[in-house]
C-alpha positions as CSV (number, residue, x, y, z in Angstrom):
1,M,-25.0,-66.3,22.8
2,K,-23.9,-66.9,26.1
3,P,-21.8,-64.4,28.5
4,S,-17.9,-65.3,28.5
5,K,-16.1,-65.6,32.2
6,K,-14.0,-62.8,31.4
7,H,-16.9,-60.7,30.3
8,D,-19.8,-61.9,32.7
9,T,-20.8,-58.7,34.4
10,R,-24.0,-60.5,36.2
11,Q,-24.4,-60.0,39.8
12,N,-23.4,-62.5,42.2
13,L,-24.9,-63.5,45.3
14,D,-23.0,-64.3,48.2
15,I,-25.4,-66.9,49.6
16,K,-23.3,-66.8,53.3
17,S,-24.7,-63.2,53.8
18,Q,-28.0,-64.5,53.8
19,F,-27.2,-66.5,57.0
20,Q,-29.5,-65.4,60.1
21,K,-28.9,-66.4,63.6
22,V,-32.0,-66.5,66.0
23,N,-31.2,-66.2,69.7
24,T,-33.9,-68.5,71.5
25,G,-35.6,-67.8,74.6
26,V,-37.6,-65.7,76.6
27,K,-37.0,-61.8,76.0
28,N,-39.4,-59.3,77.2
29,G,-42.1,-61.6,78.0
30,V,-41.9,-63.4,74.8
31,F,-40.4,-67.0,74.1
32,I,-38.4,-66.6,70.9
33,F,-38.1,-70.0,68.8
34,S,-36.9,-70.9,65.6
35,S,-37.2,-74.9,65.6
36,P,-38.6,-77.7,67.1
37,L,-37.1,-78.1,71.0
38,T,-37.3,-81.3,73.1
39,V,-39.0,-80.8,76.3
40,E,-35.6,-80.5,78.2
41,Q,-34.5,-77.9,75.7
42,F,-37.8,-75.9,76.3
43,A,-37.8,-76.6,80.1
44,Q,-33.9,-75.2,80.2
45,K,-34.5,-72.1,77.9
46,I,-37.7,-71.1,80.3
47,D,-35.7,-71.9,83.7
48,K,-38.5,-74.5,84.8
49,S,-37.6,-78.2,85.7
50,A,-38.3,-80.7,83.0
51,S,-40.3,-83.0,85.5
52,E,-42.7,-79.9,85.7
53,I,-43.6,-80.3,81.7
54,L,-43.7,-83.6,81.9
55,K,-46.2,-83.8,84.6
56,Y,-48.1,-81.1,82.7
57,F,-48.7,-83.2,79.7
58,F,-49.3,-86.5,82.2
59,L,-52.1,-85.0,83.6
60,K,-53.5,-84.0,80.1
61,G,-53.3,-87.7,79.5
62,R,-50.2,-87.2,77.2
63,M,-47.0,-89.2,77.9
64,L,-43.9,-87.7,76.8
65,T,-40.2,-87.9,77.7
66,L,-37.2,-85.4,78.0
67,N,-36.2,-86.3,74.3
68,T,-39.9,-86.1,73.0
69,L,-40.0,-83.1,70.4
70,L,-42.7,-80.5,70.9
71,T,-44.8,-79.6,68.0
72,E,-45.3,-75.5,67.5
73,E,-48.9,-76.1,68.9
74,E,-47.3,-77.6,72.5
75,I,-44.8,-74.9,72.5
76,G,-47.7,-72.4,72.4
77,E,-49.5,-74.3,74.8
78,L,-46.8,-74.5,77.3
79,C,-46.2,-70.7,77.0
80,L,-49.9,-69.7,77.7
81,E,-49.5,-72.1,80.6
82,Y,-46.6,-70.0,81.8
83,N,-47.9,-66.7,80.7
84,Y,-45.5,-65.9,78.0
85,D,-46.3,-64.7,74.5
86,F,-44.7,-66.9,71.7
87,E,-43.2,-65.5,68.5
88,K,-41.3,-67.8,65.7
89,R,-38.6,-66.6,63.5
90,I,-36.7,-68.5,61.1
91,E,-33.0,-69.0,61.5
92,V,-31.4,-69.3,58.0
93,N,-28.5,-71.5,58.0
94,E,-26.8,-74.0,55.4
95,T,-30.0,-76.1,55.5
96,N,-32.6,-73.8,54.8
97,V,-30.8,-70.8,53.3
98,L,-31.8,-71.5,49.5
99,S,-35.8,-71.7,50.2
100,N,-35.0,-68.1,52.2
101,I,-33.0,-66.0,50.1
102,K,-34.1,-62.5,50.0
103,I,-32.8,-60.0,47.4
104,T,-33.5,-56.4,46.6
105,D,-33.1,-55.2,43.1
106,D,-32.1,-51.4,42.1
107,P,-35.4,-50.6,40.3
108,K,-33.4,-49.2,37.4
109,N,-32.3,-52.9,36.6
110,L,-35.9,-54.5,36.6
111,K,-36.9,-55.2,33.0
112,P,-40.3,-56.9,32.2
113,R,-40.6,-60.7,32.5
114,P,-43.5,-63.2,30.7
115,P,-46.0,-64.0,32.8
116,V,-46.0,-67.7,34.3
117,V,-49.4,-69.0,34.2
118,T,-50.6,-72.4,36.1
119,I,-53.5,-74.4,34.7
120,M,-55.8,-75.6,37.3
121,G,-58.9,-78.0,37.7
122,H,-60.6,-80.9,38.3
123,V,-59.4,-83.9,36.5
124,D,-61.1,-84.5,33.1
125,H,-61.9,-81.0,32.7
126,G,-59.6,-80.5,30.1
127,K,-56.6,-79.0,31.6
128,T,-54.2,-81.0,29.6
129,T,-56.3,-81.0,26.1
130,L,-56.2,-77.1,26.7
131,L,-52.4,-77.0,26.8
132,D,-52.3,-79.4,24.0
133,Y,-53.9,-76.8,22.0
134,I,-52.1,-73.9,22.8
135,R,-48.4,-75.7,22.2
136,N,-49.9,-78.1,19.6
137,A,-48.7,-81.3,21.8
138,H,-50.8,-84.4,22.5
139,V,-49.3,-85.6,25.8
140,A,-52.7,-86.5,27.2
141,R,-52.6,-89.7,25.3
142,G,-51.3,-92.9,26.8
143,E,-51.3,-91.3,30.3
144,A,-52.5,-93.9,32.7
145,G,-56.1,-93.5,34.0
146,G,-56.4,-90.6,31.8
147,I,-54.5,-88.5,34.4
148,T,-51.5,-86.5,34.1
149,Q,-48.8,-87.8,36.3
150,H,-46.0,-85.4,35.9
151,I,-45.5,-81.5,35.8
152,G,-44.5,-80.0,32.6
153,A,-43.4,-76.2,31.9
154,Y,-43.6,-74.9,28.2
155,Q,-43.1,-71.2,27.1
156,I,-45.1,-69.9,23.8
157,T,-45.4,-66.8,22.0
158,Y,-48.6,-65.2,20.8
159,K,-48.6,-61.8,19.2
160,N,-44.9,-61.3,20.2
161,D,-45.8,-61.7,23.7
162,R,-44.4,-64.7,25.6
163,I,-46.0,-66.7,28.3
164,T,-45.0,-69.6,30.6
165,F,-47.5,-72.0,31.4
166,I,-47.0,-74.8,34.2
167,D,-49.2,-77.4,34.1
168,T,-50.0,-79.1,37.6
169,P,-52.0,-82.7,37.8
170,G,-55.6,-82.4,38.6
171,H,-56.1,-85.3,40.6
172,A,-56.9,-85.0,44.7
173,A,-53.7,-86.9,45.2
174,F,-51.5,-84.0,43.8
175,T,-52.8,-81.0,46.0
176,E,-49.2,-80.3,47.3
177,M,-48.0,-80.2,43.7
178,R,-50.8,-78.0,42.8
179,A,-50.3,-75.9,45.8
180,R,-46.5,-75.7,44.3
181,G,-47.7,-74.8,41.5
182,A,-49.6,-71.6,43.0
183,N,-46.6,-70.5,44.9
184,I,-44.5,-70.3,41.8
185,T,-46.7,-68.4,39.4
186,D,-48.2,-65.1,38.6
187,I,-51.8,-66.2,37.1
188,V,-54.0,-69.0,37.3
189,V,-56.3,-70.3,34.5
190,L,-59.1,-72.4,36.2
191,V,-60.7,-74.5,33.9
192,V,-64.0,-76.1,34.6
193,A,-66.3,-78.2,32.2
194,A,-69.7,-76.4,31.3
195,D,-71.2,-80.0,31.4
196,D,-69.8,-80.6,34.4
197,G,-69.4,-77.7,36.9
198,M,-67.5,-77.1,40.1
199,K,-65.7,-80.3,41.9
200,P,-64.1,-80.3,45.2
201,Q,-60.8,-80.3,43.4
202,T,-61.8,-77.0,41.6
203,I,-62.6,-75.7,45.1
204,E,-59.2,-76.7,46.3
205,A,-57.3,-75.0,43.1
206,I,-59.2,-71.8,44.0
207,D,-58.1,-72.1,47.7
208,H,-54.5,-72.7,46.6
209,A,-54.7,-69.7,44.1
210,R,-55.9,-67.2,46.8
211,A,-53.4,-68.4,49.4
212,A,-50.7,-67.6,46.7
213,K,-52.2,-64.4,46.1
214,T,-52.8,-64.7,42.3
215,P,-55.4,-63.3,40.2
216,I,-57.7,-66.1,38.5
217,I,-59.1,-66.1,34.9
218,V,-61.8,-68.7,34.7
219,F,-62.0,-71.0,31.3
220,I,-65.4,-72.8,31.1
221,N,-64.6,-75.4,28.8
222,K,-66.3,-78.2,26.5
223,M,-68.8,-75.6,25.2
224,D,-69.0,-77.7,22.2
225,K,-70.4,-80.6,24.0
226,P,-74.8,-80.7,24.0
227,N,-76.2,-79.9,27.2
228,V,-73.7,-77.4,28.6
229,N,-75.1,-75.0,30.9
230,P,-72.3,-72.1,31.6
231,D,-75.0,-70.0,33.7
232,K,-74.7,-72.9,36.6
233,V,-71.0,-72.7,36.7
234,M,-70.7,-68.9,36.9
235,T,-73.4,-69.1,39.4
236,Q,-71.1,-71.6,41.4
237,L,-68.0,-69.7,40.5
238,S,-69.8,-66.5,42.3
239,E,-70.7,-68.7,45.1
240,H,-67.1,-68.5,45.7
241,N,-66.4,-65.1,45.3
242,L,-65.6,-65.5,41.7
243,L,-68.1,-63.5,40.0
244,S,-67.9,-63.2,36.3
245,E,-67.5,-59.6,34.6
246,E,-70.2,-60.5,32.4
247,W,-72.6,-60.2,35.8
248,G,-70.9,-57.4,36.9
249,G,-68.0,-58.9,38.7
250,S,-64.2,-58.7,38.2
251,T,-63.2,-62.0,37.4
252,I,-62.4,-62.6,33.9
253,T,-64.5,-65.6,32.4
254,I,-64.1,-67.2,29.0
255,K,-66.2,-69.8,27.5
256,G,-65.1,-72.1,24.8
257,S,-63.5,-75.4,23.7
258,A,-60.0,-76.7,24.3
259,L,-61.0,-79.5,21.9
260,N,-61.4,-77.2,18.8
261,G,-59.8,-73.8,19.8
262,D,-62.7,-71.9,20.6
263,G,-62.1,-69.0,23.0
264,I,-58.3,-69.8,23.1
265,N,-57.1,-66.4,21.7
266,K,-59.5,-64.4,23.9
267,L,-57.7,-66.4,26.8
268,L,-54.3,-65.8,25.8
269,E,-55.1,-62.1,25.3
270,A,-56.7,-61.9,29.0
271,I,-53.5,-63.3,30.3
272,I,-51.4,-60.8,28.3
273,V,-53.6,-57.7,29.5
274,T,-53.6,-59.2,33.1
275,A,-49.8,-59.5,33.1
276,E,-49.7,-55.8,31.7
277,M,-51.9,-54.7,34.8
278,S,-49.4,-56.4,36.9
279,E,-46.4,-55.1,35.5
280,Y,-44.4,-58.3,36.3
281,K,-40.4,-57.7,36.4
282,A,-37.1,-59.1,36.7
283,N,-33.4,-58.1,37.0
284,P,-31.9,-60.1,33.9
285,N,-28.2,-58.7,34.9
286,R,-27.6,-61.3,38.0
287,L,-27.5,-64.9,38.3
288,A,-30.1,-67.0,38.2
289,L,-32.3,-68.2,40.9
290,G,-35.3,-70.2,40.8
291,V,-37.5,-73.3,41.3
292,V,-37.0,-77.4,40.2
293,I,-40.5,-78.3,38.6
294,E,-39.2,-82.0,37.8
295,S,-36.3,-84.0,37.4
296,N,-35.4,-87.7,36.4
297,I,-32.4,-89.7,35.7
298,D,-32.2,-90.2,31.6
299,K,-30.2,-93.2,30.5
300,G,-28.3,-91.1,28.2
301,L,-28.0,-87.8,29.9
302,G,-27.9,-88.8,33.4
303,P,-29.6,-86.2,36.0
304,V,-32.0,-83.9,34.3
305,A,-34.0,-81.3,36.1
306,T,-36.8,-79.1,34.6
307,I,-36.2,-75.6,36.5
308,L,-38.0,-72.2,36.0
309,I,-35.9,-69.2,36.4
310,K,-37.6,-66.9,38.4
311,N,-35.0,-63.7,38.5
312,G,-31.9,-63.5,36.7
313,T,-30.2,-65.1,33.7
314,L,-28.8,-68.5,33.6
315,A,-26.0,-69.5,31.1
316,K,-24.2,-72.9,30.0
317,G,-21.4,-73.6,31.9
318,D,-22.9,-71.8,35.2
319,F,-22.0,-73.6,38.6
320,I,-25.8,-74.2,40.4
321,I,-26.7,-75.7,43.8
322,A,-30.4,-77.2,44.1
323,G,-30.7,-78.8,47.6
324,S,-28.1,-81.0,48.2
325,T,-27.0,-81.6,44.8
326,F,-25.1,-79.2,42.7
327,G,-22.6,-79.1,39.4
328,H,-21.9,-77.3,36.2
329,I,-24.8,-77.0,33.4
330,R,-23.7,-79.1,30.8
331,V,-26.4,-79.2,28.4
332,M,-29.4,-76.4,28.4
333,L,-32.7,-77.3,26.4
334,D,-35.6,-75.1,25.8
335,E,-39.1,-76.8,25.4
336,N,-38.8,-77.8,22.2
337,G,-35.9,-79.9,23.1
338,K,-33.4,-77.4,21.4
339,E,-30.3,-76.7,23.2
340,I,-29.6,-73.3,24.2
341,G,-26.9,-71.0,25.6
342,I,-28.6,-68.8,27.8
343,A,-32.0,-68.4,29.4
344,Y,-33.7,-65.6,31.1
345,P,-36.6,-64.8,33.7
346,S,-39.3,-66.8,33.6
347,Q,-38.0,-69.2,31.1
348,P,-38.5,-72.9,31.8
349,V,-35.2,-75.0,30.8
350,K,-34.1,-78.7,30.9
351,I,-30.7,-78.8,32.3
352,T,-27.9,-81.8,32.6
353,G,-24.5,-81.6,34.9
354,L,-26.3,-81.9,38.2
355,S,-24.5,-84.7,40.8
356,E,-28.1,-86.1,41.0
357,P,-31.7,-85.3,40.3
358,P,-32.9,-82.5,42.8
359,A,-36.3,-83.0,44.3
360,A,-39.4,-81.3,43.0
361,G,-40.0,-78.0,44.5
362,E,-36.1,-77.4,45.6
363,H,-34.9,-74.0,45.1
364,F,-31.9,-73.4,43.1
365,I,-29.1,-70.6,43.0
366,V,-26.2,-69.8,40.7
367,S,-23.0,-68.7,42.1
368,T,-19.4,-68.0,41.2
369,N,-18.5,-69.5,44.7
370,E,-18.2,-73.3,43.9
371,K,-16.4,-73.7,47.7
372,D,-19.7,-72.2,49.4
373,I,-21.9,-74.0,47.5
374,K,-20.3,-77.4,48.1
375,E,-19.8,-77.1,51.5
376,I,-24.0,-75.7,51.7
377,A,-24.8,-79.1,49.5
378,E,-22.7,-81.2,51.6
379,T,-24.0,-80.2,54.8
380,I,-28.1,-80.3,53.4
381,R,-27.1,-83.8,52.0
382,L,-25.9,-84.7,55.6
383,H,-29.0,-83.0,57.2
384,K,-31.4,-85.0,55.1
385,L,-29.4,-88.4,56.0
386,M,-29.7,-87.7,59.5
387,Q,-33.3,-87.4,59.3
388,N,-33.6,-90.5,57.4
389,R,-31.4,-92.4,59.8
390,Q,-33.4,-91.1,62.6
391,A,-36.7,-92.0,61.2
392,I,-35.2,-95.7,60.7
393,N,-34.1,-95.8,64.1
394,L,-37.7,-94.8,65.2
395,N,-39.7,-96.9,63.4
396,Q,-37.8,-100.3,63.9
397,S,-40.6,-101.1,66.5
398,E,-43.7,-102.8,65.1
399,V,-46.0,-101.6,67.9
400,V,-45.5,-98.3,69.8
401,D,-48.1,-97.2,72.3
402,G,-50.6,-99.2,70.9
403,I,-50.0,-98.1,67.3
404,K,-48.8,-100.6,64.7
405,N,-46.2,-99.0,62.2
406,F,-45.8,-100.1,58.7
407,N,-42.5,-98.9,56.9
408,I,-42.5,-98.0,53.4
409,I,-39.6,-97.8,50.3
410,L,-41.0,-95.7,47.9
411,K,-39.3,-95.7,44.4
412,T,-40.6,-93.6,41.5
413,D,-39.6,-92.5,38.1
414,V,-39.8,-88.8,38.8
415,H,-39.5,-86.4,41.5
416,G,-43.2,-85.0,41.0
417,S,-44.7,-88.3,41.8
418,L,-42.6,-88.9,44.7
419,E,-43.5,-85.9,46.1
420,A,-47.3,-86.5,45.4
421,I,-47.3,-89.8,46.7
422,K,-45.4,-88.8,49.7
423,N,-48.0,-86.2,50.4
424,M,-51.0,-88.6,49.8
425,L,-49.6,-91.3,52.0
426,S,-49.1,-88.9,54.8
427,K,-53.2,-88.2,54.9
428,V,-54.0,-91.7,54.9
429,H,-55.5,-92.3,58.4
430,V,-56.3,-95.8,59.9
431,E,-57.1,-95.9,63.5
432,G,-54.3,-97.8,65.4
433,A,-51.8,-97.6,62.5
434,K,-48.9,-95.4,60.8
435,L,-47.2,-95.3,58.0
436,H,-43.5,-94.5,57.8
437,I,-41.6,-93.8,54.5
438,I,-37.8,-94.9,55.7
439,R,-36.6,-94.3,52.2
440,S,-38.0,-92.5,49.0
441,A,-36.2,-91.7,46.2
442,V,-36.4,-91.4,42.3
443,G,-35.0,-94.3,40.1
444,G,-35.5,-98.1,39.7
445,I,-35.8,-100.7,42.9
446,S,-32.1,-101.8,43.6
447,E,-30.8,-104.8,45.8
448,S,-30.0,-102.4,48.6
449,D,-33.9,-101.4,48.5
450,V,-34.8,-104.8,49.3
451,T,-32.0,-105.3,51.9
452,L,-33.3,-102.3,54.0
453,A,-37.0,-103.6,53.7
454,K,-35.6,-106.8,54.6
455,A,-34.1,-105.2,57.9
456,S,-36.8,-103.0,58.6
457,K,-39.9,-105.1,57.5
458,A,-40.9,-102.7,55.0
459,I,-42.9,-103.3,51.4
460,I,-41.4,-101.5,48.7
461,I,-43.8,-99.6,46.6
462,G,-42.5,-99.1,43.1
463,F,-44.9,-96.3,40.8
464,N,-44.2,-96.2,37.2
465,I,-41.2,-98.3,37.7
466,K,-40.3,-102.4,37.6
467,P,-37.4,-104.0,39.4
468,I,-35.1,-106.0,37.2
469,R,-35.4,-110.0,37.4
470,A,-32.4,-110.5,39.9
471,T,-33.5,-107.8,42.2
472,K,-37.2,-109.2,42.0
473,D,-36.0,-112.7,42.5
474,I,-33.8,-111.7,45.5
475,A,-37.0,-109.9,47.0
476,D,-39.1,-113.2,46.6
477,S,-36.4,-115.3,48.4
478,Q,-36.1,-112.8,51.3
479,Q,-40.0,-112.7,51.5
480,V,-40.1,-108.7,50.8
481,K,-43.4,-107.6,49.4
482,I,-43.1,-105.3,46.4
483,L,-46.2,-103.3,45.0
484,F,-46.6,-101.8,41.4
485,Y,-48.8,-98.9,40.4
486,D,-49.2,-96.6,37.8
487,I,-52.2,-94.7,39.4
488,I,-52.2,-92.6,42.3
489,Y,-55.9,-93.3,43.5
490,K,-55.6,-97.0,43.2
491,L,-52.3,-96.9,45.3
492,S,-54.5,-95.0,48.0
493,E,-57.2,-97.5,48.2
494,D,-54.9,-100.3,48.2
495,I,-52.5,-98.9,51.2
496,Q,-55.7,-98.3,53.1
497,N,-57.3,-101.8,52.4
498,F,-53.9,-103.4,53.5
499,L,-53.5,-101.6,56.9
500,L,-57.2,-102.6,57.6
501,G,-56.4,-106.2,56.7
502,E,-53.3,-106.3,58.6
503,L,-54.7,-104.8,62.0
504,S,-56.0,-107.1,64.7
505,P,-59.6,-106.0,66.1
506,I,-59.4,-102.8,68.5
507,F,-61.4,-102.3,71.6
508,E,-62.7,-99.3,72.9
509,E,-63.8,-98.7,76.9
510,Q,-67.5,-98.8,77.7
511,E,-68.1,-97.4,81.1
512,T,-70.4,-99.6,83.1
513,G,-70.7,-98.0,86.5
514,E,-69.2,-95.2,89.2
515,A,-69.0,-95.3,92.9
516,I,-67.5,-92.8,95.8
517,I,-65.5,-94.5,98.6
518,Q,-67.1,-93.4,101.7
519,Q,-65.3,-95.8,104.6
520,L,-62.1,-97.9,104.6
521,W,-61.7,-101.2,106.5
522,K,-58.2,-103.3,106.5
523,H,-58.3,-106.8,106.6
524,S,-55.2,-109.2,107.7
525,D,-56.1,-111.5,104.6
526,I,-57.3,-109.6,102.1
527,G,-56.1,-106.1,102.2
528,V,-58.4,-102.9,102.0
529,I,-61.8,-103.1,101.7
530,A,-63.2,-100.0,100.3
531,G,-67.1,-99.0,101.6
532,C,-68.7,-97.4,98.5
533,L,-72.2,-96.2,97.2
534,V,-73.0,-96.7,93.6
535,Q,-73.7,-93.4,92.0
536,N,-74.3,-94.3,88.5
537,G,-74.6,-97.3,86.0
538,E,-73.9,-100.9,87.9
539,M,-70.7,-102.2,89.0
540,N,-70.1,-105.9,87.8
541,R,-67.8,-108.5,89.5
542,N,-65.9,-109.0,86.1
543,D,-65.5,-105.6,85.1
544,N,-61.8,-103.5,84.8
545,A,-61.5,-100.7,86.9
546,R,-59.6,-97.4,87.5
547,V,-59.3,-95.3,90.6
548,L,-59.9,-91.5,90.0
549,R,-58.8,-88.9,92.7
550,D,-59.1,-85.4,92.1
551,G,-60.1,-86.0,88.6
552,A,-56.6,-88.0,87.8
553,V,-56.3,-91.8,87.2
554,V,-54.3,-93.1,90.2
555,I,-54.3,-96.9,89.2
556,N,-56.1,-98.9,86.3
557,T,-56.8,-102.5,88.0
558,K,-59.9,-105.1,87.9
559,I,-62.6,-105.6,90.6
560,G,-61.0,-108.4,93.5
561,S,-64.0,-108.9,95.2
562,M,-67.7,-107.2,95.9
563,K,-70.1,-107.8,98.7
564,H,-73.6,-106.2,99.8
565,L,-75.1,-106.4,103.5
566,K,-72.2,-109.4,104.1
567,E,-73.1,-111.3,100.5
568,V,-70.9,-112.0,97.8
569,V,-72.8,-110.7,94.8
570,N,-71.9,-110.3,91.0
571,K,-73.4,-107.0,90.4
572,V,-74.5,-103.9,92.2
573,T,-76.4,-101.0,90.7
574,A,-77.0,-97.3,91.5
575,G,-78.0,-96.4,95.0
576,M,-76.6,-99.5,96.6
577,E,-73.7,-99.7,99.1
578,C,-71.1,-102.4,98.9
579,G,-67.7,-103.3,100.0
580,V,-65.4,-103.6,97.1
581,T,-61.3,-104.8,97.1
582,L,-58.9,-104.4,94.0
583,E,-56.8,-106.7,92.5
584,K,-53.2,-105.7,93.8
585,Y,-54.1,-102.2,94.9
586,N,-54.7,-101.1,98.5
587,D,-53.6,-97.4,98.6
588,V,-57.5,-96.1,98.0
589,K,-58.8,-93.1,100.3
590,V,-62.1,-91.8,101.4
591,G,-63.4,-89.4,98.5
592,D,-61.9,-91.8,95.6
593,I,-64.2,-92.6,92.7
594,I,-64.0,-96.1,91.6
595,Q,-65.3,-96.2,87.7
596,T,-65.5,-99.6,86.3
597,Y,-65.4,-100.3,82.5
598,R,-65.5,-103.0,79.8
599,L,-63.4,-103.2,76.6
600,V,-66.1,-103.6,73.7
601,S,-64.7,-104.7,70.2
602,K,-64.8,-102.0,67.5
603,K,-64.6,-101.7,64.0
604,R,-61.9,-100.0,62.5
605,T,-62.4,-96.9,60.7
606,I,-60.2,-95.0,57.8
């Protein structure tokens, strides 16, 4: 039963009332900022010349321009240089209001809600099998590489108590998705295999759960297998401050098997007891707000999103905004695919009626003010479009500051994979190379993708999707490379190998000698001759050279000529005096240091 529009008593939130302006600049010795600033903008706000700031970074070996965006670290560094404290404040506006909404509910309106539980742990330790047993569904079969590639959410009833489960993938490439799961969850169930013990991904899961300040329940799985060692697991857990209740600690630890169901009832009871102690509550008498868990395009239904209601009540027909997408909810389905008219706090549902698939992790809110919602959604859309255009413009050059840029267009089947792969690609580091994702979206590879790839010299990566034959033919004719994957870690390996194979050899400096200039002579034919004493190493006639003055590099050049006791020589060593000329540079001074160096070929590293 859904509330009728005439008798809908749910509280409405005026989104624009959440806007908060931040006046940036220096106040009482504190530099206040809310977003990245260019060098020029920062200089204006502290009443300094931009050239002074550019010089500061230049002397530290960093070449910036007036339009360079300063990072938070660089802003902090400059504030310390100019004796300011600094503070970042969040300015809430149309572009970020959905993720910064703050509401205060009257305690008398708060009602108990089901706990939201996230299953975490190392890949192959039985996370999906555990959820399969709990909800009597088997989603693990047929998954590529045995890895759960998508996030799902399900609600079950156990002894008249409801529990919502969120399944986060266990592979390391999905760290970002796992972190997002911890941020929207109340309780974390950490699955550890009794025959395998703690793994790096298990430790990552603990870190994410702690960052979200959620209680952790440990399920030691696969106790039905031979040669298990649960005591070893509990020892490893204690090393990460998860001491089992069995050993006198406070961490609930349950031994069992997700395969045959041993320990599952104890686990569910532990979840319910933990939830009762925490007293999770929400206000069902307000319009809903929450988080998008997953989205995709369904051939029959159009854009479909799985969402989790964090507060309030959601009804069929509600007007909803999630990021830059909005619409009226036309169809709402529960975890069993049954159409429902209303959903309550902590309930996951699938909805249709949005203008496009929202990104996984986007915050959503329901409002009766359609005009404001449309304006905010359009502002968010334009903001993202502007960011994408700036990225494309910045990435046109193949080589920038000695770094070779590779453009990528990423297309996936669902938003969960999209965010995970983007996060994974952001962590691919190959010396001398940089990846730029110039377009990322859910859906098939289109002709416009191929056109953009051709114009920007990009590679197209398709995950769990294939282009139609016509698009493939266009790509072949345009010589656009398309790579297809269905396993995350294979994509990561191939990208790293591709970058290594595409880059030319790199060179590193190897210093050979150092001399101090003691005298100067001017020669009408060859220019200024520097009388030097070699202090370290040896200087060779064919070496590269640079002049240092007060520790700063004045010029990079080469040795023009070199004499010792009026004889032309090819090499002088420490302790020897020599006369040196530099190619195309005469402005040396007594006390300057001449450093010589060679460029040595170096193997690239990841």
